N, C-alpha and C positions, 0 to 999 in steps of 0.2 A: 284379665283374661277375657275375651270377647265371648260372646254367648255360643259361639260356635266351638271355641276351647272348650267350654263346660260340657257340652251335647257329646263332642268327641270322646270315647273310651277305647283303650287301647291294651291289648292282654299279649305279655310275652313269655309267660310262666307256663309255657307249651307252643303249640302251633301258633304263630304269627295271626292275631286277629283284630280286627277295628271294628267298633260300632257307631252308628250314630244312633242314640237312644237306646233300644233295644234292636234297631235292625242292623245285623252284620253287613260291613262294607267288604264289597271285591276288591282287593287291591292291586291286581292285574299280574304281571308276570312276575317270575321268582326275582331278578334284580331289581326290577320295580319295589316290590316288598321288601328286599334288602335296604334300599334306599329309605323307605316307609321306617323301617325298624333303627336305623342309625339316627334318624331324626326324631322319633318318638323317645328313644332312650336317653337323648339329649335336649328333650324339649324345653321349650323357651330360651334356647340358647343358640347361636348363631354357629352353623357348622360350615366352615370353609369348603368351596368345592374341591380344591385340592384333597383334603380330608376325607371328604365323601370319596373320591374316587380310590383314594387309598384303601378304605375301609370296604369298599365294595368288589375290586379288582387284585388289591394287595401288588404283588411284585410285578405279575404279569400284565401289568396297562396297556390296553389297546391304543392303536393312534384314534380311534373313535370314542376313546372315554369321555370326552366332555361333551360331543354330542350327545351321545347315548345317556348320559346323566342329564342333559336338557331335556330329553324326550322324556325319561322317567319322571322327572320333577313336572315337566305339564301335564301327564296322566296322570299325577297323583291330584293335581290342582283340579283336573275334571271331575275326578272321583270326589274329591271334597267339597267341590263349589256350592253344594247345599248347605254347608257348615258355615259359608262366611268367609271370611280371610285367614284362615287357622293357617295356612301353608304360606308363608310368607319369603321374600327372597330380594336380593339386591347384589350389589357389587360383590360384596363381603362373604355372601354364602346363602343359605338356606337356613329357615328355622321354624318350627312345628310349635304352635300355641296348643297348649294342654294343661288342664288343670291339673295339680300334682297328684291329686286321688284318682284322677281317670287313668292312670297307669298301674297295672297289678303290683309291677315289681315294687314301684314307692309303697304301696299299702302294705308289703310283705315287710319291706326293711323298717317301715315303722312299727309294726307289731313286733318285729324283732327288736327294737331299740325297747319297747315297752317291757318285753319280755325280759331284758337285761336292767332295767330298772326295778323291776319288782321283783326279780332274782335279788340284786344289790339291797333292796328293801328288806329282805327274808319273805317276801310273799309268794311262795313257791305257788301256790294254786293260781294265782293269777299270772304269772310268768308262764304256766304250762298253757294257760287258756289262751295266751297272747301267742305263744308260739303255735297251738293247734290254729289259730287264726292265720298265721302267716303259711303254716303248710297248706292249708285248706287252698290257698289261691295257686299251688300248682297244680296245673291240669295234666302233666306228661314229664316223665325223666328226661327227657331231652326237649327242653327249651329252643325255641325258635326254629324245630325239626324242619329239614329240607330246605334252609333257608341258605343261598350262596355267600362265598366271600368269607375273609379272614376275620371280619368284625364279627361275623355271625358264630363263628366256629368258636374264638375268643369268649363270646358271652355264653354262649352253651357251656363251655366249662367252667365258666366263673357261678354261672347260676345252679349247675348242678352241683356246685362244691357248695355254695350257699345252702341248698337245702338237704345238702349231707350234713352239715355241720348243724343245723336246727334240728335235725332228726336226733342227733348225739346228745344237744343241748337238752334237748324235752326228754329223753330218756334218764338221763344224769338227773335231773329235776325230780322224776319221777321216783326216782331209787332215794333222794335226800327227803322227800315229801314223806313215802312210808306209806302213804294210805291208797295206792293205785290198784287196781283189779289185777288178778292174774290174766285177764283176758286182753286187760291193756298193752302188759309187757309181752304177752304173746305175739301181739300184732308188732309191737315195735321191734321184736328179735326178729321176725320174718322178714321184716323191712332191711332191716339192718344186717343179715346175713346175707343177703344177695349183695349187699354194698361191699361186705368183707372181701368177697371175692374178688372183686374190681379193684380193690386196695389192699392187699396181703399185708404191707407193712406200717399200717394205721394202727398205732397203739391204743390211741382214745378210742378209735371207733370201736375196735376189737374188745376192749374193757367194757364199754357201752353193751354191746353184743352179750358177753359175757354174764352181766348183772341181769341184762333183760331175760336171758336164757332161763337163770336159776330162778328169779322172781315167778317166772311162769311154769316152776316145776322141771324144768328140764336140766338139773344140774349137772347131770352126766354130760350133756350136751355142751354146756359151759364150760366145764375142766376140758372136754375134747377141743374147743375152740383155742384155749389157752396153749394145750401140747400141739396143735396146727401152728400157731404164732411162734412158739419156741423154735420148732424145726425149720421154718421158712426163715426166720431171722439168722439162727446157725448156719443152714446151708447156704441161704445166699449172700449174707454182710459179713457171717462171722460174729456176731454179737448175741447178748442176751435180753430178755425182756426187760424194760426198764422196772423200777424199785417199786412204783407206782401201778404198774400192772402186776406184779409179783403180790403185790399188797392185795389185790383184788381177788386173785388167785385163793389165796390164803384164807381171807374172809369168806370166800365160798366154801372151800372145805371145813370151817368152823361154823359154817350155818349161818355166817352174818355179815351178808353182803352190803357193805357201805355204799355211801354216795362216791363218785368221783372226787380225790381230793387234792390230785395235781394233775398236771399235763406235762407231757414230753416238753414241751415248749417252755415250762417255767425254769427249766435248767438252763434256759438262753438269758435270765432276766438275774442281774445281781442285787445282792440284798438290798444294796441302796438305791434302786432304780424306784422310779414313779410308779405305783400300783393304782388302783382302783380309786382311793382316795388322795392322789396327787399330792403325795408328800415323800421326802427322801430322808435318811436317815443323817443326821450332821452329828457326829458324835453320838451320843446316847438321846439326843433332843430331835425331834420331828420338827423339820422346816415346812409350814405348808405353803403350798403353790398360790393359796388364796389370800390369806391373812399374812400380817407381819406380827409376828408373835415377838416377846421379849424373852431371851433366851439366856439360863443362867450361864456364869463363866463355868469353862471345863479345862481342865488342868493340861488335857492332850485329846488328840482324835484318834482313835483305832483306825488302823489302816482299812479304806473301804475295801470290802472283798472283790475279789474279781471275777471276771465270767470263767468259767471251768472249759477246761480243752473237754472238745468231745472226741472221744477216741473214732466213733463211727457215726452216721447218719442214717434213719430209717429214710428209705427211699432209694438209696445208693446202690445199684445191683452189684453184686460182685462180675466183674467183665475177666476174661484172661489176660494178666497182664504182660507186656512185652518183657523180653529179658532186658534187666536193668543194666544200664551204662555204667562202666566204672565209677563215676560219680554224678549223681543224680542232681540236676540244677536245684538250690534252694535258695534263691536269689531276694525273697521277701525281706524288705526293711523289717528292722526292728519291731516286734509288738510294742504299742505304749505299755508303760508299766501303770499307769493311772486312768485307764479306758473308764468312762463314766456313762453311764445311761446306753441311748441308742438299744435297746433290747426289741424293741419292735422291728426297727430297720434291720439289725441282724439277722432277726428272726425271719424276714421277708428274704435275705440275701440265700440263708442257708436252706430255707425251704424250698427254693427254686433250684440251688444246689443239689437238694435230694430229691427231686421231683421225678418222678417216673415216667419218661417222656420217651420219645422215639430214637433212633440213630445219630441226631444232631448234636452237635455240642450245643449246652446251656451257657446264655449270655445275660448277664445282668448289668445294667447301666447306674450306676450311683453318681446322682448329680446334684447340681446346687451352687450355690453363690461361692466366690472364692471366700476361703478362712472357714467353711460350716463343717470340715470335719471328714470330707468324702475320703482323702487316703488314707487318714487315720483307721476309717470304719471297714476298708476294702482290707486293708491290712490285718486287721483284727480277724475277720473272715476267712481269709487266706491262711492264717494258721490254725483256726479253727478245724479247717479242712485238710490238714497234712494228711492224716491218716487215711482220709476216705479218698484220697486221690493220691496214689504212692507214687507215681511216676515223677514227682516233683512241681515245684514252683518257680514260675518264671516271672519275673517283674522289669518290665521296662518303662521307664521316663518318657513319654513322648513330647513335652516340653509345650505342649498346645500354649500356656498360659505364663511364659517362663521370663522373668524380663533380662535375664542374663543370656540367653540362648536363643536360636531359632527353633522353630518347631521342627521335630524330625520328619523328614518326608518318609514315606510310606516304602521305599526302598532302603533307606538308612535303617527303618525300625527293623525291617525282615533280616537285616545284616545282623544286627545285632540278635536277634531271635534264632538266626540258625547258628551264629556261634555258641548260644548257649546250649544247644543240643549237641555240641561237639563238633561242626562241621567247619572243616580246615580251609575248604576251597568253595568260597562262596559265590554262583554263578553272577555274570555281571548283569544278564538281563532281568528286568523287572519281574517278567511274567514268569522266568526261569526260578525265580525266588520264591514267588508266591505258591508254585506247584511242589517245590522240595520241601517248603515250610509244613505245606497241608498233607504232603506223603509222610513226612517224618512224624507228625503228632496224631496220625489218624489212629495209630494203634496203642495210644497211650491215653492213661486218665492222669491229667494233668490240671494244676492252677493256674490260668494265665492271667497276670494282672496288667493291662494296659491303662497308665495311670496319666492324668491331665491330658485327656484327648481334646483337641482343638475343634475337630468336626468328623462326622460321620466317614467323608471321605479318609481322612487319615487312618481311619480303624478298618475300614470295610475289608482289605487285603490282608489283615494280619489276623481275621477270624480263621480258625481251624473248618476246615470243611465238612469232616466227618468225623466220628468217634464221639468217644465219652468225657471229652475233658469240660472243664467249667471255667469260662472266659468273666473276668468282671471289669469293666471300664468305667473309668471315673472320668468326669468332665463338668464345665461349668456350661455347657451347651447341653440341650434337650435330645440330641440325636435322633430324631423322629425318623430318621431312614432306616437305622437299626432296629426301631420297633416293627416298623413295616416290615420291611425285608428279612428280616431275621426273626421276630417274634422274641425279641431281647425285652426283659423285663425291667421297667424303670423305677427305681428305688430313688426318690426324691428328700433328700435331707432339709427339713424346716431347723431354724434356730432352735436350740435346746429350751425344753420346759423350764420353769422358773426353779425348780425343785433339782432338775439336774446341773443347771447352771450354777447354783449355791452349791451343791457337791463339788462342782471340779472345782471353784474356787477355795472351799474347804479342803479339799486334797491337796492343793498347792500352798496354801498360806497356813493352814491349821485350823482345826475347829474354833480354837477360842477365841481368835481374832474375829471370825465369821459370827461367832455369839455375842460377841460384844458389841457387834454393828449390824445386826441384822437387817434394820432400814436401810442402812449405807449399803451394804454388800447386794441389798435387792435393786437399789438404784444403780449400781455399778454394774449389775448384769444387764440391764435395761439400757443403760449407755453404752453398753458392747453389743447391744443387738441380741444379745445371747448368743453371739459366734463364739466357737470353742477357741478360734485363732486369736480373738482381741480379748478374751478374758483371759488366755494364757499370757498374753503381753501384759495385761493390768496386773496379773498375780506376780509375775516375775518383778515387776516395779514395787509392789508391797513388799515382795521377799528382799528387796536390795535395801530398804528402808525398814529395819526392822521396828522402830518406835513410831513409823508413821500410822495415821489415821486412815483408815478408808475413806471416811468422811473428807479427806483432804485431796485424795485422789478424785473423788466424786467431784468434788468442787471444780476443779481443773478440768475436768471432761464436761462440767454442764456448759460451758462457754463453747459452743460449736465452733467458732474460729480457731479455738485451742484443741479441739476434741481429736483431730487425725495428728497433729503434732506432738500430742499426750499418747498416743497409742502406739507408739516405736520403741524400739529397744537402742539405747545409748551405742552410736556407732556402728550401729548395723540397721542400715536403711533397707535392706532386704526383709528384714524380720520387722514389717511394722503394714498397719491397715491400710495406709495410703496406697503401698507399692501393690498388695494384693488387689486394691480397686483398678489401680492404673493397667493391670496385666489386662483386666475383663475390658477397659475403656479401649486400650491401644489392641484389642482384636476388632473394632468396628470399622467398617468401612465407612467414609467419610461423609456421606451423605446420614446415615444412622449416627454418627458421632455428632455431628454438628445438630442433629435433632435430640439427643440425648443433654447436650448441653443446654437447648433451649428448654427442656422440663426440668432443666435445675434452674431457669429463671422461672418457673410457676410459680407462684406463692401457697398454692394448696399441697395437700398431703395426698392426695389420690386424684385421678384422671379418667375420665372415658374418651371414647374415641373420638365425639362428635368436637367435644371441647379441645381434645388434641389437634384435630383438622384445623380449628382456628388459631391456636396456637402456632403450628407450625405452617400455616398458610397452604394446606395442602387439601386434595379431596379426605373424604372420610374412609375410604378403601387405603388410599395410600397411609394415612394416619395410622391405620388397624395393621398394617404391614409392618411398619416403624415400630407400634407397641409390642408386636407378636415376636419380631426381631430381639429386642430388648427384652423380653420376657423370657424367649429362648437362651439368652447369655446369662438369667438372672439377674440382672441389672434391675428389671421389675417385677412385679409379683401381679398374677392376675387373679383377681378375686368374682367372679361372674362376667360383668360388663366393665369395671373398674381396673386399673392398674395402678400398683402403688410401689413406694421405694423402702427398703429399710432406711433405717434413720441415718447409718456411718454411710450408706452410697447416696443418700439424698446429702450428706453433709459434703461429700467428694466430690458430686455432680456439680453443687452450686459453687463449689470452688472453682469449678472449669467454667461455669457460667459466668462468672464476673469478669472474665477475658472477652465475653461478648461485646459487640460495640453496642453504646448507651442508645443509639437510634433505631438499632434493631430490638434492644430490649423492650422498649416503649412501644414501638410498632406491634409489638407481639401480646402486649399485654391491653392495647386499646382494642386489638382484634379480639381477645378473649372477653374483655369487660363488654364491647359491643355485641358478643355473641349471646353473653348470659343475658343482656338485656331484651334481644330478640329471643331469645327462647323463654324467658320468664314472660314475656308480653304475650305470648300465644295464650295461656289462659288467664294470666292478671286482666281483669277487667270483663272478663267472658260474660256475658249477660248484663254488661253496663258501659256506659262511655267511660272512658278514661277523664279525670278532673284535672290531670296534667299530662300532655300529650308528651311522650317520650320518644325521641327517636336513638338511631344507632350510633349518633355520635358521628358517624362515616358517612361519605358519598356513596348512594346505591351502587355506582360500578366499581368501588372498593371492597363492599362487602359482600362475598359471593359464598359464606359458611352455612351449611344448611343448619336451620335450628334442630336441638334433638324432639322427636316428635313423642308424642303423649295419647295414651289410650283414654283418659278423662281425669276428671279433678285427684281422684285417690293417688293414681300414679305420679300425677306433677307433685302431689306434697309427700309421697314418699322419695323422689327425686329430690324434692328440695330439702328434705332431710339428709340424704346422703351429700348434697352439694353446700350445706350449710358451712362445713368449714374452710372449704373453698373460697366461697364468695365473703364469706367471714373476712378471710386472709386478702381476698383482692380490694375488698371495700378499703381496710388499712392501709394497703399499699397505694391506692389511689390517693388517698387523704394526705398520706405522706408527701407523694409528688404532687401535690396541689390541683391533681385535678378531678375538682369539686364536681362538675357535671356528672363523672360516672359513681362518684363516690354516693350521692343523694339520690341519683337515679335508680343505684342497683337496689339501696335500702326502701324506698319507696315501692320497686316492683318486689320487695318481699313481703309485703303486707298481708296477702293471703296465706303464705306459709305459717308466719307468725300467729295471724289471727284465728286460725284453724289447730294448730298443734305446736308450735314454737314456746320456746321459752320466755316468758315477758322479760324477766332479767337479760337474758342476752339481747333480746328487740332493744330494748331502753338502751344498754351500752352502745348499740350499733345507731339506733336513732340522735343519741348526743353527738357521734362523730359527724353523722350526714348531714345534722343542724348547723354544725360549724363550717361546713364545707357551703352549703345553702346560705349563710349568712355573709360569708366571703366573698360569694359569687352575686351578692345583691338580688338574689331571686326572691320576691316578693311570696308568690303563688307557693314554690318549693317550700319555704320557709311554713307557710300556711298549712299544706297538705302533711307535711312531717310533724306539724304541732297536733294535729288531728291524730295522728297514729301514737303520738306518745301519749294523748290523752286516754287512749284505749289500753296503753301498756300498763301507764299509772294507774290506772283504775283497777287492771287485773292484780297488781300488786296491792291493792287498798290504799294507795297513796289518791284519795277521790279529791283533796284540797289541790294536790298538785296538778290533777287531771283536767280540774275546773279553770284554773290559771293557764294553762296550756290552751284550753280551747276559748277562753275568752280572748286571749292574746292573738290566737291565729284568726277570729272574727274580726279584731280589730284591724287585723292586716288587709283585709278584704274592701273592695270597692264594691257596693250593693247590686251597682247595674250591671258588671261583667264577669262575676262570679257567682253565677246562681246555685251551681252543682255543688261547689265546694262549700258554700254557705248551707245546703241543705245538708251537706255530710256532717260539717261542723255543729249544728244544731242537734244534728240526730244523736251525735256523739255526747254533746253536753246534757240532752235530754237525759241518756240512758245514765250518765256520770251521776246526775241529781237524782234520778232514780235511787241508785245504789246508796246515796247520800241520805235518802228518805226524806229530801226536798222536794216532795210532789208536786207542791202548787208550781215552784219555779220550774220544776221537770215538765209539767203538762203544758205550759207556756212556751217553751222551748219546741216543745214536739209537735203543738200545733200550728207554729209557726211554720216548722219544716215540711208538713205534710201539705202546707198551702203553698208554700213556695215549689214544693216539689210537684204540684199540680200544674204550675202556670209552666214549670218546665216542659212539661209532659215527658217526665223522665220516669218510666215505668220501675227502673231498678231503683231509683232513690226515693220514690213516692213509697213504695215497699217496704224499704228501710225504715222511713218515718213512722210508716202505719206500724211496722213491728214495733219499735219504742214505745209508740203509744198505745198498744195493746198492753205492754208490761205495765205501764203504770196505772192503767184503769185496772188490770188484774189485781195489781198491789194494794190499791186502794178500794178495791170489793166491787168496783162497778164491774161486776161479770158481762153483763148483755152487751156493754159498748166494749168492751175487750174482743167478745166473739166477733163482733160487728168488724171492727178494725183489724182482725187477725185474717177474716175471711177475703175482706177486699184486698189485703197485703197479699195473700195468696194468689190471688188470679194474678196481679203484676209479677210476683216472684215465679210464678208458672210460667207466663209471658216471656219473661225475659231470660228463662232458662237459667236460673241460679239455684244449684241443689243445695248450697248450705245456707243461702237466705231462706229457702223454702222451710230447710230443718227448721231454724229458728222461729220461724212462725209457727209452724205445727207445733214445738214445744209450748208456745204462749197459748194456743189455742188450746191445749190439751188442759194445760193448769187453770183456763178459763171454763173450760167444761167440766172439770173438776169441782170449781168454785160454785159452779151451779148444779152440783151433785150428780153431773152426768157422768158417772165412772167410764159406762163402757165406751161412750163417745171420746173420753179425755185419755183411756189407754191406746184406743184406737190411733188418735193423732200421736201420740208418744210414740207407740211400736213403729210408725211409719219414720218418724224422724231418727229414732235410733238407726233403722236401718239405710237410713241416707247418708247419717253421719260416719257410720264405719263402713260404709261403703267406698267413703271420699276420704277415708283415713283424717277426718276432723277429729279430733281427741278432747279438744275443748268442749264443744256441742255435745257428744256423745256423753262427756260426763254431766251437762246439764241435762240430756235426755233422761239418764239412769237415776239422777237425784228427782226430776220430776215424776217418772215410773216410782220411784221408791215412795214419794209423799201420797201419790194416788193410792197404793198399795199398802198404806201404812197398818191398815187393820191386819194383813198378813206379815205380822212381823218378821218371820225368818226370812221370807223372800225379800220383804223390804230392804232388810238390814245387809243381805247378799248384794242387791243393785247398789247401795249408797256405797259400799266397802267398794265396788268395782268404780264408782264416780269418785271417790277420795284417793284412790291409786293414782286416775287421769289428773285429777287437780294437784296433786302433790309432786307428780313428775312434771308438772309446768308450773310449778310454784305461784299458783294460782288462787287467788284471795277466797275462793268459792268452797275451799277445802275447810276453811272454818263454819262455812253453813252446813257441811256433810256432818263434820264432828259434831256441831249442834244438834241435827239433825237424829244420829245414833245415839245421842246421850239421852233425848227425849223417847227414842223407841226403848233404851235399858231402863228408865224410868217406869214407863208404861208396862213393860213386860219381862224384863231381865233377857234383853239379847245382849252377850257380850261384845263390847266393842271391837274387843282387840281380835 
């Protein structure tokens, strides 16, 4: 985050305001302010221009929208120019850089999360305090007031509802705590009473209000609120208050108002669903979603309780029903008898069905990858809504992704819909069909399920125009147009949680088999991507082989080449995971389909847009468009700025990729390898000359893909941590294909990451692969530099003898006349390893030779490195003044060459040297500076060294020293670094000295 992004502060929980420090910024005209609001609430994420236009203008987009947007963004840039480059833009869209804590909404959500955690831990006072912190951030009941556009309207409603939920949560906690003052309850009651008038059917809100009134001494008013709720529910909806609400009334009558024990939405959650602790009941044994317990055998599994039918839903106003036709349509498919989980998603759909809105029909889109259970969930919701929508249920399969039939045209779909309503003579013209359909459904309360839609265009003319019907649309597409034009709510289905996946398997094959092989059942769920369709196919195969082991099926699925062949029913090709994937792929246009195949050839597990541009040989903007198209089809999932495939999808796409020409795949891999080399080279070598020059392997005119930009060393290291699985897979791929240059080159360029933050064991594994390539290519210098890196990695893992052998071998490979910098680096590393081995005399000789040779080369970076090692040796041998002198000399060179990590290491050693001279103040000053540098850069290894050094300096303050040492221990243990032993020894000494627990 640049300084400007830290200094900028934004408030959205009230009128939109922005501040530079403590100075309020005037954001300009209303629509310009609306643009800023969109960017601020999507801070640090690129918002596409088209998406911005949709969010500002909605359905009525003027011809001048693109030009107006450019004007607004230019105006915002001028306004924010004093803060640096906080508003970035490019071909893909715009991005506002903003520290997370600089947005009041983020702070409110963090406080709410703390409240939930405290409540779950039983710490009600802390939960109430956290909710108070969250609520204090609201400056108005109408966030983003006077801001134009559909985005602002939607956010106003969302944020107002969020505040109301927090108020109710706070009141319930106050009641549970039992020690709140009467005045606090009176204030809560006043606030809730105002909201109850706007939300007359919200029983949880009304119950909280009743309890607050009762606790503030207004018992008569509390009981009057119940009578008011009872009357409005009966008159408007024809239902009684829930049992939990009646229990509150009875408790008040008994002068004992308890806290709220249940909510209306709990009725939507089956008893076996995942709760707050993440477990599902399988038989009578809890299968955790985190661990893999050994479960005892059970003779049988009781049938999992089903989701109850709801007679009515709060929020569904009673409207005059039209005269019923002789036969009301009841076309929903059969509800699943073994519906498992999805309680939150069902709740979302039903909540929108019961929303108290305007006269427009409510529309929900249930979207997700093929086989995720969209139709099953929509059918379940449709059945639950039958009594709330008494004029019938219409179902139509639009066949958008059907392997055996073409997709229905809108006209053909309208023909079916009109026939469902008893129309015997359907108009021939499309527009007449639309008009007749909308006219006939206008006065009815119906559930309309438009299943398996291919696109928003296929659905748009099928939506009722007015009235109070409820429409569900299922699709593998995101259907963004429906969200923008018709305020349709999107419910995206994710793979089942582990517990629900195991529940589905247990329901199909019996609890005894799951209990007998819990570990195998878990792995089966993983190999099926937790997709309900794949899980049911696997379960059917287990059912047909009654004596078969789950582990045997898992063994077949472990082989990726057999996986899709295994996940199919015999003699039924349509009932297979491959056919589901094929339907999604076949819906792609030719260019997107080819790009999808090429992504299947990519050896990594996730990809960013810059890397995708190199892979596909297109611009970053074009690559982004392709990735978003595939994400819209749910063939990819977007997580921040990265895109991933589910394992089964990847398996299918890799099958298709095998059909690409070998030359095309090779060229794509070469481009990606060159792109990684170019990107890594931006930061690798910063502040120093490279010992081995690395080029992209392509002619300049052939390499036209921009490297990913970085804002500094810390961002670079975080990116390396994300990309490490991809780069590792790519290195193994280039090694298998005998591309030796790419193999050792990429490994060499990963030095800064592994030196600062990576696992030494992973590093050694990669270095061995790279060394074989360097040896095969006969590159003497490559072998020497890799041996230098292996020396560091072996030393990190405590293998100092192997490290000395590596480094001596590397030195033997060099010719003294033409390899001075590499010789300096090897000598410095050797001196450091000898120091760790306590061979101080030999280490000093190597370090002094390195310092002298670096001075001859006039290379500041390598001279500072040699001075650093010499400082460490003098410090460990008690020669403190010499250690200080060499550290200070090295710091001058480190500062001049601009290497923060080298500077941090020198500060650590200088701090220890000052401590040796009994200058604790100077020591702590150096070490705190080093700690800040390493934390900012994401250098976990040297952060651990700084923490351990600080702990040593402050050993007299045993509690503080132990806390810092334990933080260092966590860093070193995560990196599998040998220094963890030093920390444990230090903690042991502390324990002996003053009884500070190590554990």
